[in-house]
VOGU-3710 file (C-alpha; in Angstrom, 3 decimals, decimal comma):
1> mlknldigkk> 7,076/-95,399/125,201  7,163/-91,991/123,478  4,131/-90,513/125,256  6,084/-88,802/128,015  9,104/-88,051/125,797  9,580/-84,351/125,139  8,770/-83,037/121,666  12,265/-81,555/121,425  13,825/-84,965/122,020  11,503/-86,536/119,489
11> ififpllfmf> 12,433/-83,942/116,943  16,152/-84,310/117,851  16,001/-87,858/116,449  15,810/-86,334/112,933  19,118/-84,402/113,068  20,890/-87,416/114,632  19,632/-89,642/111,856  20,493/-86,990/109,306  24,053/-86,632/110,620  24,575/-90,410/110,509
21> vmiicaflyh> 23,408/-90,630/106,915  25,476/-87,562/105,930  28,651/-89,089/107,369  28,153/-92,220/105,279  27,391/-90,119/102,177  30,419/-87,896/102,767  32,732/-90,911/103,052  31,442/-92,479/99,842  31,405/-89,154/98,041  34,963/-88,353/99,086
31> nsisyvenrt> 36,321/-91,650/97,709  34,372/-91,354/94,477  35,069/-87,682/93,860  38,831/-88,183/94,377  38,810/-90,812/91,679  36,752/-88,619/89,359  38,999/-85,599/89,963  42,072/-87,702/89,163  40,488/-88,931/85,929  39,454/-85,388/85,055
41> sisenanvla> 42,976/-84,067/85,649  44,455/-86,798/83,410  41,896/-85,911/80,732  42,881/-82,247/80,925  46,570/-83,202/80,578  45,682/-85,246/77,500  44,031/-82,192/75,990  47,185/-80,190/76,725  49,276/-82,820/74,880  47,008/-82,477/71,857
51> kdlldsrisv> 47,408/-78,712/71,970  51,219/-78,996/72,296  51,305/-81,300/69,277  49,325/-78,807/67,254  51,659/-75,946/68,326  54,702/-78,029/67,375  53,387/-78,804/63,896  52,466/-75,135/63,419  56,079/-74,187/64,251  57,250/-76,624/61,520
61> yqfmletnid> 54,953/-74,887/59,056  56,295/-71,476/60,132  59,898/-72,762/59,603  59,040/-73,826/56,071  57,554/-70,394/55,348  60,486/-68,478/56,884  63,609/-70,656/57,036  66,197/-69,649/59,624  68,087/-71,179/62,523  65,813/-69,603/65,161
71> krdkvienfe> 62,736/-71,165/63,610  64,530/-74,538/63,442  65,554/-74,370/67,081  61,975/-73,394/67,990  60,652/-76,575/66,276  63,184/-78,770/68,053  62,389/-77,153/71,395  58,605/-77,651/70,939  58,915/-81,362/70,056  61,371/-82,044/72,876
81> tlsknialfk> 58,998/-80,353/75,316  56,133/-82,482/73,942  58,230/-85,634/74,436  58,991/-84,728/78,057  55,313/-83,970/78,765  54,233/-87,331/77,327  56,839/-89,084/79,503  55,507/-87,325/82,609  51,936/-88,092/81,583  52,773/-91,790/81,188
91> nrlhipknil> 53,810/-92,021/84,853  50,207/-91,130/85,914  48,624/-93,916/83,824  47,745/-97,425/84,997  46,201/-99,027/81,904  48,896/-100,863/79,831  47,286/-99,884/76,539  47,569/-96,168/77,298  51,145/-96,561/78,588  52,066/-98,268/75,316
101> lceesielis> 50,519/-95,419/73,325  52,675/-92,943/75,239  55,888/-94,914/74,583  55,096/-95,229/70,870  54,392/-91,492/70,715  57,797/-90,713/72,284  59,538/-92,944/69,678  57,645/-91,235/66,851  58,707/-87,815/68,145  62,380/-88,943/68,206
111> tylkifnnma> 62,141/-90,212/64,606  60,327/-87,028/63,549  63,112/-84,860/64,969  65,824/-86,799/63,130  64,062/-86,398/59,800  63,358/-82,727/60,567  67,035/-82,031/61,300  68,056/-83,525/57,957  65,355/-81,589/56,102  66,261/-78,402/57,955
121> niklkennen> 69,922/-78,682/57,018  68,989/-79,075/53,361  66,618/-76,150/53,578  69,165/-73,912/55,316  71,941/-74,749/52,796  69,498/-74,241/49,877  71,097/-77,157/48,026  68,926/-77,931/44,996  70,797/-81,186/44,369  69,169/-82,725/47,455
131> lkeynqdilk> 65,658/-81,553/46,512  64,402/-85,080/46,069  65,676/-86,082/49,491  64,074/-82,908/50,897  60,674/-83,813/49,473  60,950/-87,383/50,796  61,755/-86,055/54,282  58,695/-83,804/54,192  56,503/-86,754/53,170  57,927/-88,883/56,014
141> manigkdlen> 57,387/-86,075/58,509  53,783/-85,730/57,407  53,118/-89,446/57,843  54,829/-89,557/61,229  52,941/-86,449/62,353  49,673/-88,057/61,317  50,499/-91,226/63,250  51,543/-89,210/66,277  48,309/-87,228/66,144  46,212/-90,397/65,909
151> kifalnediv> 47,939/-91,972/68,923  47,572/-88,870/71,100  43,905/-88,455/70,104  43,283/-92,167/70,798  44,937/-91,742/74,184  42,820/-88,650/74,893  39,607/-90,412/73,848  40,305/-93,430/76,061  41,056/-91,218/79,058  37,827/-89,232/78,495
161> nirndaikal> 35,861/-92,505/78,447  37,467/-93,545/81,716  36,541/-90,163/83,296  32,942/-90,462/82,088  32,677/-93,975/83,503  33,900/-92,714/86,870  31,305/-89,901/86,843  28,542/-92,372/85,989  29,603/-94,658/88,839  29,596/-91,722/91,261
171> ttqltilgfi> 26,128/-90,676/90,065  24,806/-94,239/90,518  26,198/-94,485/94,054  24,738/-91,097/95,075  21,336/-92,023/93,598  21,182/-95,317/95,530  22,297/-93,562/98,703  19,628/-90,882/98,188  16,862/-93,471/97,908  18,065/-95,228/101,059
181> tilifflass> 18,203/-91,915/102,937  14,679/-90,973/101,836  13,350/-94,331/102,950  14,954/-94,008/106,372  13,639/-90,489/106,894  10,160/-91,493/105,724  9,901/-94,364/108,193  11,270/-92,322/111,105  9,096/-89,295/110,358  5,979/-91,462/110,006
191> fisrniaksl> 6,475/-92,992/113,407  7,291/-89,743/115,199  4,601/-87,704/113,378  1,866/-90,200/114,320  2,872/-89,874/117,960  2,927/-86,092/117,789  -0,353/-86,010/115,816  -2,109/-87,965/118,513  -1,025/-85,454/121,153  -1,988/-82,594/118,843
201> nnfkdglqsf> -5,473/-84,029/118,288  -6,049/-84,232/122,027  -4,844/-80,662/122,410  -6,954/-79,612/119,408  -10,137/-81,004/120,924  -9,532/-78,963/124,068  -8,792/-75,810/122,027  -11,865/-76,399/119,860  -14,044/-76,368/122,975  -12,341/-73,166/124,105
211> fdylnrksdk> -12,779/-71,494/120,669  -16,437/-72,535/120,538  -16,881/-70,641/123,776  -15,012/-67,630/122,417  -17,121/-67,678/119,258  -20,366/-67,939/121,248  -21,074/-71,424/119,878  -21,045/-72,980/123,346  -21,677/-71,751/126,873  -19,297/-74,223/128,507
221> ilalddsstn> -15,557/-74,830/128,256  -14,066/-78,339/128,606  -10,686/-78,390/130,326  -7,779/-79,760/128,326  -6,092/-83,088/129,231  -2,966/-82,072/131,191  -2,037/-85,508/132,567  1,078/-85,974/130,419  4,465/-84,543/131,432  5,607/-83,484/127,970
231> efgtmaklvn> 5,154/-80,124/126,272  1,521/-80,828/125,403  0,718/-81,448/129,102  2,473/-78,232/130,058  0,609/-76,285/127,354  -2,706/-77,788/128,451  -2,092/-76,570/132,018  -1,278/-73,071/130,713  -4,373/-73,064/128,494  -6,584/-74,143/131,391
241> qniditkesi> -5,193/-71,291/133,482  -5,790/-68,777/130,735  -9,320/-70,031/130,095  -10,353/-68,714/133,498  -8,618/-65,397/132,810  -10,244/-65,181/129,371  -13,736/-65,781/130,775  -13,318/-62,835/133,126  -11,801/-60,743/130,326  -14,755/-61,465/128,021
251> iqdnrvinea> -17,191/-60,260/130,673  -15,229/-57,015/131,050  -14,900/-56,682/127,279  -18,649/-56,962/126,851  -19,145/-54,211/129,419  -16,716/-51,912/127,557  -18,286/-52,728/124,178  -21,824/-52,016/125,396  -20,763/-48,661/126,796  -18,848/-47,898/123,617
261> qivmsrvsng> -21,956/-48,566/121,536  -23,907/-46,041/123,598  -21,166/-43,412/123,353  -20,658/-43,907/119,602  -24,415/-43,689/119,050  -24,423/-40,301/120,774  -21,317/-39,183/118,870  -23,061/-39,997/115,594  -25,771/-37,517/116,714  -23,211/-34,799/117,506
271> wysqlieatt> -22,683/-35,408/121,266  -18,969/-35,087/122,031  -19,164/-34,538/125,799  -19,414/-38,192/126,877  -16,485/-40,676/126,899  -16,154/-44,446/127,516  -15,488/-44,951/131,257  -15,509/-48,778/131,614  -12,180/-50,698/131,708  -11,013/-54,233/131,019
281> inqplndfkn> -7,911/-56,347/131,512  -7,837/-56,741/127,728  -5,125/-54,218/126,919  -5,857/-54,008/123,152  -9,496/-53,273/123,924  -8,375/-50,743/126,527  -6,133/-49,180/123,884  -9,089/-49,168/121,493  -11,228/-47,479/124,179  -8,513/-44,873/124,761
291> nvnsmivttk> -8,165/-44,322/121,011  -11,918/-43,838/120,686  -11,925/-41,376/123,593  -8,926/-39,596/122,067  -10,718/-39,497/118,691  -13,810/-37,961/120,351  -11,730/-35,337/122,186  -9,621/-34,551/119,082  -12,677/-34,334/116,839  -14,374/-32,043/119,351
301> erfekideil> -11,288/-29,809/119,446  -11,127/-29,764/115,625  -14,784/-28,760/115,388  -14,276/-26,081/118,049  -11,283/-24,741/116,070  -13,354/-24,705/112,884  -16,174/-22,923/114,725  -13,671/-20,370/116,107  -12,369/-19,597/112,617  -15,891/-19,386/111,173
311> qsyinydyrp> -16,820/-16,975/113,983  -13,847/-14,834/112,941  -15,157/-14,854/109,365  -18,597/-13,824/110,637  -16,894/-10,873/112,406  -15,230/-9,886/109,069  -11,783/-11,105/110,152  -10,505/-13,315/107,352  -6,902/-13,565/108,525  -7,082/-16,889/110,465
321> ileaqkndei> -6,310/-19,986/108,356  -7,318/-23,537/109,280  -4,303/-25,874/109,205  -4,431/-29,618/108,583  -2,823/-31,916/111,148  0,244/-33,911/110,123  -1,590/-37,194/110,778  -4,675/-36,296/108,733  -5,525/-38,708/105,950  -4,337/-37,421/102,591
331> ggvlerlvyg> -7,479/-36,800/100,581  -9,639/-37,731/103,591  -12,789/-36,029/104,848  -10,996/-33,783/107,364  -8,366/-32,714/104,854  -11,071/-31,929/102,294  -13,003/-29,986/104,973  -9,875/-27,981/105,894  -9,108/-27,447/102,225  -12,695/-26,357/101,525
341> inelqnaivk> -12,758/-23,817/104,404  -9,372/-22,436/103,363  -10,538/-22,225/99,767  -13,613/-20,345/101,002  -11,311/-17,970/102,917  -9,100/-17,557/99,838  -12,142/-16,860/97,666  -13,488/-14,273/100,135  -10,048/-12,618/100,501  -9,612/-12,618/96,737
351> mlknnlqngm> -13,053/-11,024/96,351  -12,220/-8,416/99,018  -8,873/-7,677/97,371  -10,603/-7,228/94,029  -13,277/-5,023/95,622  -10,625/-2,942/97,425  -8,501/-2,612/94,348  -11,477/-1,847/92,107  -12,938/0,553/94,701  -9,696/2,489/95,145
361> tlekssqili> -9,099/2,508/91,402  -12,675/3,687/90,850  -12,203/6,338/93,556  -9,059/7,703/91,913  -10,661/7,490/88,471  -13,794/9,306/89,681  -11,636/12,053/91,161  -9,808/12,404/87,854  -13,194/12,409/86,079  -14,465/15,178/88,384
371> knvdilnlss> -11,381/17,275/87,629  -11,788/16,691/83,889  -15,495/17,538/84,049  -14,622/20,761/85,889  -12,149/21,580/83,155  -14,815/20,723/80,561  -17,287/23,056/82,292  -14,756/25,857/82,304  -13,890/25,197/78,671  -17,564/25,120/77,677
381> nsaaasleqt> -18,268/28,391/79,495  -15,167/29,981/77,971  -16,182/28,740/74,531  -19,693/30,141/75,017  -18,263/33,530/76,007  -15,912/33,507/73,033  -18,776/32,626/70,717  -20,793/35,534/72,099  -17,857/37,847/71,398  -17,526/36,342/67,938
391> aaaleeinat> -21,212/36,936/67,249  -20,873/40,566/68,361  -17,815/41,014/66,160  -19,692/39,507/63,226  -22,536/41,954/63,801  -20,073/44,824/63,638  -18,474/43,396/60,485  -21,906/42,979/58,937  -22,761/46,612/59,719  -19,463/47,759/58,200
401> vinntnnviq> -20,070/45,709/55,058  -23,570/47,222/54,728  -22,056/50,682/55,143  -19,466/49,919/52,476  -22,224/48,749/50,171  -24,075/52,028/50,672  -20,883/53,949/49,963  -20,383/52,013/46,759  -23,936/52,877/45,704  -23,187/56,498/46,437
411> mskysnevnn> -20,016/56,223/44,348  -22,120/54,840/41,524  -24,338/57,907/41,685  -21,277/60,132/41,661  -19,988/58,208/38,674  -23,229/58,892/36,821  -22,982/62,557/37,642  -19,363/62,569/36,411  -20,567/60,889/33,275  -23,153/63,565/32,745
421> sakkgqemak> -20,603/66,238/33,400  -18,233/64,660/30,923  -20,900/64,688/28,324  -21,499/68,302/29,000  -17,774/68,885/28,808  -17,701/67,118/25,503  -20,278/69,525/24,242  -18,273/72,359/25,659  -15,041/70,977/24,227  -16,136/71,973/20,836
431> ntatamedit> -15,760/75,556/22,023  -12,570/74,972/23,972  -10,379/73,271/21,406  -7,410/75,365/22,536  -7,393/74,009/26,130  -7,997/70,347/25,204  -4,315/69,524/25,451  -4,253/70,346/29,187  -7,570/68,503/29,659  -6,011/65,463/28,055
441> nqvmnineai> -3,211/65,535/30,637  -5,719/65,802/33,458  -7,703/62,934/32,016  -4,539/60,800/32,234  -4,400/61,653/35,960  -8,030/60,591/36,194  -7,056/57,266/34,626  -4,410/56,691/37,272  -6,936/57,439/40,024  -9,329/54,993/38,436
451> lvidqiafqt> -6,580/52,326/38,516  -6,183/52,924/42,243  -9,925/52,442/42,654  -9,652/49,238/40,636  -6,896/47,909/42,885  -8,910/48,773/45,989  -11,902/46,906/44,578  -9,695/43,889/43,863  -8,235/43,843/47,355  -11,692/44,258/48,827
461> nilslnaave> -12,746/41,174/46,892  -9,759/39,163/48,245  -10,440/40,305/51,802  -14,030/39,203/51,473  -12,757/35,739/50,537  -10,428/35,738/53,547  -13,356/36,669/55,753  -15,229/33,634/54,419  -12,268/31,360/55,219  -11,978/32,853/58,702
471> aatageagkg> -15,649/32,249/59,246  -15,227/28,576/58,259  -12,371/27,928/60,620  -13,623/30,253/63,431  -10,139/30,398/64,853  -9,766/32,164/68,205  -13,503/32,705/68,268  -13,661/35,352/65,501  -10,538/37,410/65,967  -9,880/37,169/62,240
481> favvaqevrn> -13,208/38,747/61,469  -12,156/41,974/63,274  -8,994/42,166/61,187  -10,964/41,657/57,973  -13,473/44,321/59,023  -10,667/46,830/59,634  -9,150/46,142/56,238  -12,515/46,559/54,603  -12,870/49,944/56,315  -9,411/50,977/55,091
491> lasrsaeaak> -10,259/49,989/51,554  -13,520/51,924/51,748  -11,612/55,003/52,931  -9,130/54,730/50,106  -12,007/54,357/47,659  -13,514/57,628/49,009  -10,170/59,420/48,661  -9,817/58,140/45,099  -13,299/59,403/44,296  -12,466/62,801/45,809
501> eiknivemat> -9,278/62,979/43,781  -11,232/62,156/40,671  -13,642/64,935/41,524  -10,817/67,460/41,932  -9,257/66,376/38,691  -12,589/66,663/36,928  -13,061/70,181/38,362  -9,549/71,060/37,246  -10,402/69,615/33,872  -13,508/71,772/33,802
511> lktnegkeis> -11,438/74,845/34,504  -8,967/73,826/31,858  -11,894/73,262/29,550  -13,037/76,808/30,142  -9,541/77,959/29,418  -9,240/75,753/26,350  -12,392/76,572/24,563  -10,225/77,516/21,656  -8,987/73,987/21,369  -12,372/72,196/21,878
521> nlmisgykel> -12,046/70,384/18,626  -8,961/68,634/19,980  -10,709/67,774/23,268  -13,674/65,965/21,639  -11,732/62,787/21,222  -10,388/63,099/24,788  -13,878/63,409/26,231  -14,870/60,312/24,345  -12,116/58,320/26,017  -13,095/59,883/29,338
531> ldniekqavm> -16,630/58,666/28,906  -15,370/55,166/28,160  -13,238/55,161/31,297  -16,095/56,460/33,391  -18,205/53,633/32,054  -15,526/51,118/33,058  -15,383/52,708/36,486  -19,117/52,295/36,806  -18,781/48,615/35,886  -16,109/48,116/38,549
541> ireisnsske> -18,236/49,918/41,118  -21,126/47,607/40,323  -18,818/44,608/40,721  -17,676/45,946/44,092  -21,323/46,413/45,057  -22,116/42,819/44,093  -19,076/41,556/46,006  -20,146/43,509/49,054  -23,599/41,946/48,871  -22,056/38,485/48,590
551> qesgisqinn> -19,802/39,319/51,528  -22,841/40,393/53,498  -24,567/37,091/52,688  -21,442/35,067/53,690  -21,116/36,922/56,967  -24,791/36,243/57,624  -24,165/32,505/57,095  -21,139/32,657/59,396  -23,291/34,363/61,984  -25,862/31,557/61,726
561> avnqldqqtq> -23,099/28,935/62,074  -21,728/30,709/65,133  -25,225/30,760/66,649  -25,548/26,998/66,041  -22,102/26,459/67,550  -23,191/28,517/70,553  -26,247/26,272/70,979  -24,048/23,134/70,791  -21,682/24,678/73,332  -24,620/25,294/75,640
571> qnasiasktq> -25,661/21,632/75,231  -22,084/20,499/75,963  -22,083/22,604/79,107  -25,377/21,004/80,172  -24,026/17,479/79,487  -20,812/18,309/81,375  -22,910/19,405/84,343  -24,843/16,123/84,289  -21,582/14,191/83,893  -20,224/15,980/86,935
581> dialqtdtls> -23,250/14,835/88,942  -22,672/11,228/87,821  -18,937/11,510/88,622  -19,775/12,780/92,105  -22,183/9,875/92,641  -19,519/7,420/91,383  -16,933/8,942/93,710  -19,339/8,626/96,664  -20,118/4,992/95,761  -16,407/4,100/95,389
591> keivkevlek> -15,625/5,670/98,765  -18,400/3,603/100,364  -17,035/0,414/98,752  -13,498/1,147/99,937  -14,780/2,032/103,412  -16,707/-1,249/103,701  -13,729/-3,295/102,494  -11,313/-1,467/104,823  -13,544/-2,368/107,757  -12,794/-6,037/107,038
601> rfigkneiid> -9,501/-7,640/108,100  -7,677/-9,869/105,615  -4,163/-10,633/104,465  -2,758/-8,413/101,676  -4,970/-5,355/102,412  -2,089/-2,999/103,217  -0,092/-4,135/100,182  -2,982/-3,283/97,859  -3,434/0,150/99,508  0,295/0,920/99,189
611> ninsk> 0,343/-0,315/95,605  -2,657/1,805/94,569  -1,366/4,901/96,389  2,081/4,540/94,789  0,623/4,723/91,274
//
């Protein structure tokens, strides 16, 4: 009966059955839930009555704490409101027991108010004579309030039990209805599902044969049973039509796949000139073929772009940069290849920048070094010339010192002759006692001349020390030695003049001695002093002679030091010349480095050149 019935109609039986059952459930649920809602509302009103009773009794307590007319009226108003609410609540009840509880509660409230009014009047008048009556009223009110509370709570409890019973009845009805509904649906679904399953099994057997063919498990395809007029028959006809189309599509697919295998094999060996030419009615496979061809073309273009950039690098042009495509896999092989080539370009450019910067810096530094070496050569040559002049000046000073030494020796001889003459004069003084007074005066002049000679010897000694200091410092290549030599010559001249003056004085003394023969006895003592002074003069002359010899030795040492300094200056000049050769070689090498780097093209070259040139 159901074989030729459409699947949609079979399935439509379920919603019809469901709607029928739902209507019955809704009707029963509506009746039950109305009853439960009514019981619940009555229960809530009972709770409100209990709350109103509690509020009323609290107002009585507040009146007793703070007695006034407003508090009294508030108590009366609360209990009257409670009485009205209980009367209204009674009209909603149907059980006689609960109605009776409401009536009794109203009577208790009326009695409670009467006693409260009496107690309130006593409290307001503050009449201590009625204290006993006041206490009795309070006790009565407490008992009545307790009874009223018990009745309202009993009423509330009974109403809650009625509500719970209604809920339980509703739950029982819904449970029974649910079981009946499940049973009906189970029986209907079992019948309809068996019918549908039979049609599905027939259709499955036909599809299984078709899938075995698709999966190369069978070489033949069994046509599906399309004799029925329902959906399964219609689907079987469609499947049979598509089986023929699929067979032809598989043949074309195999042709495309075989050609694709050949092309991909060649691509794996680096051949990107051949594409897949075969076609099929299978659009996904056609799309796959087109994607493979597109991949081959795109990969070929990417490799050609990479080769173009690498050719630029070979030609020393490092400006091109390989860019990743927006669809490249993040972290994939192509992106890593692009990143690696760009990193290579960055490394080469960085190396070229460093070479250019170092080369230009080295070029400028070598030029500065060449200038400094030229200055050093000039300074060394100038120092050598100055040292030669210093050596010549020292030779002259040495000759002057030797001459001064000879003059001092000569002065020593003269001093000895003067000494001899003085001795002779002493002998003659015995005969010239008369003229000894004049001789004594002349001898005093001789003493002054001797002091001058002493001063000259002292200054000569100081100048010799200055010459030694000048030799140690060698300032201005020996200019100080010329000054010292001149001063030594001046001192020698003054020493000669002093000696001449002494000679004149001695001659004058001789003349005076001739004139003062009569006073020779007086001159004996004077000649004795003269001899002592001459002896002192001889000692000073010897000291000057020794100082001159020491000066000669010091100048000789200075001359040796100057010669050594001249040798070192010559060595410095030789080293400076060699350094200049090295600087020239460094400058040539740096220019070659800069030239080679400038021949290459890379980003940032001009900025480095401008930066180096601006320093």
